[in-house]
N, C-alpha and C positions, 0 to 999 in steps of 0.2 A: 786602466791604472786606479789604483784605491787611494782614497784620501778622507780625512777627517771631515765630517759635515760642518759647515760654517757656524751652524747654530749650536755646536757642541763646545761647552767650556773644556779647554785642554787640561785643566785640573782634574777634571773627571776621570781622565786616563790613568791616574795615580792609582785608583782602586783596582785597576787590571793589572798592575805591575809595572807600568811605565814610570821612567825617572827622568828628571832633568838632568842634561849633561853638565858636567863640572868643567869640561875642557872645550866644548863647542857651545857657543851662545845660541839661544833659540832652537835647541834640538832636543827631542825626548827620545829616550831608548827604552826597548824592552828586551831583556837578556833571558833566555831559557834558564831554568834551574839545571845544574849539572853541565852547564855549557863549558866548553873548553876542555878542562881537566887534563888528561894526558895526551890530547891530540894537538895538532898543529894549527887548527882553525878556531876562530872565536866569531860567533855569530849574534846577529841583532836585527831588530826591527827598529827603523829610524824614522821619525816623524820631524819635519821641518815645519816649525811653527807659522812661519810666513805663508807658505803655500799649503800647509797641512798634508803634503804629499807623504804616502807611505812607501818606503823602501826597504829592501832586505839586504844586509850586509853580511859578507863572509869574509872575514879578514884572516890572512895568511900570518901567523906569528913569527915568520922568518926562520923556522926551524926546518932542516933538512929531514926528508923521510928516509930512514936507514934500513928499514925491514917492512915486510909485508904485514907483520902485526900491526906496526905504526899506521900503516896505510888503512888496515881495516879499522881501527880506532878512529881515524878521520872519517871514513865513510859512515860509521855508526853514529858519530857525533853530528855530522850534517844531516842524516836522515832524522835523528832525534829532533834537531832544531827544526827542520822542515814540519815535522809533525806538529811539535809546539806552536809553530807559526800558524799553521792552519787552524788549530783550535783556538788561539787567542783571536784571530780575524773572524772566525765563525762567531765568536762570543761577541766581539764588537759589532757585527752585523746583526745579530739578535737583539742587541741593545740599541738598534738604530743609529750607531755612532759614525759607520763608515759608509761611503758610497763608491760607485764604480763611475769613473769619469773618463772624458777623452785625455790625452796627455796635456799637461799644463806647459 
């Protein structure tokens, strides 16, 4: 499991695009640019401030899929988000901000 190192000030994550949640106390989010759009899913990286645990969310926007074209858009958005997540995690690793740990 990935987590933010204990010696890292969580405010530092803002320069990498993480924002503090307005709806959930003590949670930071990263949303890929172009996320959502015309597809039925919205994805994010979520960091719980207390545990510093990193998780990846894929939220269904509760819309039905009515065509193969819509399904194709879903797959493209999920693939795009996955690639963006890999990039940001690699950047955080390069900056010595995250570490791999046993499950909390």
